[in-house]
C-alpha positions as CSV (number, residue, x, y, z in Angstrom):
1,M,-169.9,-83.8,-44.2
2,K,-171.8,-84.3,-41.1
3,G,-173.5,-80.5,-40.2
4,R,-171.0,-77.6,-38.5
5,P,-171.9,-74.8,-36.5
6,L,-171.9,-71.4,-38.6
7,V,-169.3,-68.1,-37.9
8,L,-171.8,-65.7,-38.1
9,D,-170.6,-61.4,-38.9
10,P,-171.7,-59.4,-35.6
11,N,-172.0,-56.4,-38.4
12,A,-173.7,-57.5,-41.3
13,R,-176.8,-56.1,-42.2
14,S,-179.8,-58.5,-43.0
15,A,-181.9,-57.2,-45.8
16,T,-185.4,-58.5,-43.3
17,K,-186.2,-58.1,-39.4
18,G,-185.4,-61.3,-38.1
19,E,-183.1,-63.2,-40.5
20,P,-179.2,-63.9,-40.8
21,A,-177.7,-61.2,-43.3
22,F,-176.6,-64.7,-44.9
23,V,-180.4,-65.0,-45.6
24,A,-181.7,-62.0,-46.9
25,K,-178.4,-60.3,-48.4
26,P,-178.8,-56.7,-49.0
27,K,-178.9,-56.0,-53.2
28,G,-175.5,-55.6,-53.8
29,A,-173.8,-57.6,-51.1
30,P,-171.0,-60.2,-51.9
31,V,-171.6,-63.6,-51.9
32,Y,-171.0,-64.6,-48.9
33,H,-172.4,-61.5,-47.2
34,G,-172.7,-62.5,-43.3
35,F,-169.9,-64.5,-42.7
36,P,-167.0,-63.3,-41.0
37,I,-163.9,-61.5,-43.4
38,I,-161.0,-63.1,-41.2
39,E,-158.7,-59.9,-41.5
40,E,-155.3,-61.9,-39.6
41,S,-155.3,-63.7,-42.7
42,E,-154.0,-61.3,-45.2
43,T,-151.3,-62.5,-47.4
44,D,-150.3,-60.4,-49.9
45,G,-153.7,-58.6,-50.0
46,W,-155.6,-62.7,-50.2
47,R,-158.1,-63.0,-47.0
48,Y,-160.2,-65.6,-45.6
49,G,-163.9,-65.6,-44.3
50,A,-164.8,-68.5,-41.9
51,I,-168.2,-70.0,-42.5
52,T,-167.6,-72.9,-40.4
53,A,-167.0,-72.3,-36.4
54,Y,-162.9,-72.3,-36.0
55,E,-163.0,-71.3,-32.1
56,G,-164.2,-73.0,-29.4
57,V,-164.5,-76.3,-30.9
58,S,-163.3,-79.6,-31.3
59,S,-160.3,-80.2,-33.8
60,E,-162.1,-80.2,-37.1
61,N,-161.0,-81.7,-40.1
62,Q,-164.1,-80.8,-42.8
63,G,-165.0,-77.1,-42.9
64,D,-166.1,-74.3,-45.2
65,G,-164.6,-71.2,-46.2
66,F,-164.7,-68.3,-48.8
67,V,-161.0,-66.7,-50.2
68,I,-161.2,-62.8,-51.4
69,A,-158.7,-61.8,-53.9
70,P,-157.0,-58.3,-53.7
71,D,-159.7,-56.8,-57.0
72,G,-162.1,-58.0,-54.2
73,S,-163.9,-61.1,-56.1
74,R,-164.6,-64.5,-54.1
75,A,-164.7,-67.8,-53.7
76,G,-165.8,-70.6,-52.3
77,V,-163.3,-72.9,-50.4
78,V,-164.7,-76.7,-48.7
79,W,-161.6,-77.6,-46.5
80,D,-160.9,-80.4,-46.0
81,T,-157.5,-82.7,-44.0
82,N,-158.4,-85.9,-45.0
83,G,-159.0,-85.1,-49.0
84,G,-157.8,-84.3,-52.7
85,D,-155.1,-82.0,-52.9
86,F,-157.1,-79.8,-55.0
87,T,-161.0,-79.9,-57.0
88,V,-162.9,-77.6,-58.7
89,I,-166.4,-78.3,-56.7
90,C,-168.5,-75.5,-58.6
91,P,-167.2,-73.4,-62.1
92,P,-167.6,-69.8,-62.0
93,E,-170.4,-68.0,-61.7
94,R,-172.7,-64.8,-61.7
95,G,-171.1,-63.2,-58.4
96,R,-167.5,-66.0,-57.9
97,W,-165.0,-67.6,-59.5
98,G,-165.2,-71.4,-58.5
99,V,-166.0,-73.6,-55.3
100,F,-162.6,-75.3,-54.5
101,G,-161.7,-78.4,-52.7
102,V,-158.4,-77.9,-50.7
103,R,-156.9,-80.2,-48.4
104,F,-155.5,-78.1,-44.6
105,P,-152.7,-79.3,-43.8
106,K,-153.8,-80.5,-39.7
107,A,-157.1,-79.9,-38.2
108,V,-158.5,-76.6,-37.3
109,S,-159.6,-75.7,-33.5
110,S,-158.2,-72.2,-33.0
111,K,-158.4,-68.9,-35.9
112,R,-154.4,-69.7,-35.5
113,D,-155.1,-73.4,-37.1
114,L,-157.3,-71.4,-39.3
115,I,-155.4,-69.4,-41.2
116,H,-152.1,-71.8,-41.4
117,N,-154.3,-74.0,-43.2
118,F,-155.1,-71.3,-45.5
119,R,-152.1,-69.6,-46.0
120,A,-150.9,-72.7,-47.1
121,V,-153.3,-73.4,-49.2
122,L,-153.9,-69.9,-51.2
123,P,-150.8,-71.1,-54.0
124,Q,-153.7,-73.9,-55.5
125,L,-155.9,-71.2,-54.8
126,K,-153.7,-67.9,-56.5
127,A,-153.0,-70.6,-59.9
128,Q,-156.8,-70.7,-60.3
129,F,-157.9,-66.8,-59.9
130,D,-154.9,-66.2,-62.8
131,R,-156.2,-69.4,-64.7
132,F,-160.2,-67.8,-64.1
133,Q,-158.9,-64.2,-64.8
134,K,-156.9,-65.5,-68.0
135,N,-160.2,-67.2,-69.2
136,G,-162.7,-65.4,-67.8
């Protein structure tokens, strides 16, 4: 994947002055701290957080983000419009219930596109979360 611009949460607190919050997470901050949560994506208690830029970019076919389950736990999302349907990239580890590759149905060039795609893959993410909860 080529390098993509990051989108940062301007309100996220950094533990070290002058460093971005995702690099210098405060003690106890969750994984993916420093990246924005797209509140408009909320669906059945689930939310999407963006890592790569989604607005002011050309039509993107790849990117990164994360999902927040209703219980507040998080997992990474690596999305691609041409990839496989669903893959496990990283198994669960401390602080997150995995990193998953998903196929978005369409390219992203706006928040609306991002939310549409998140909702399209949410059933797969929910199923993976359920497996984690049962085996966790």
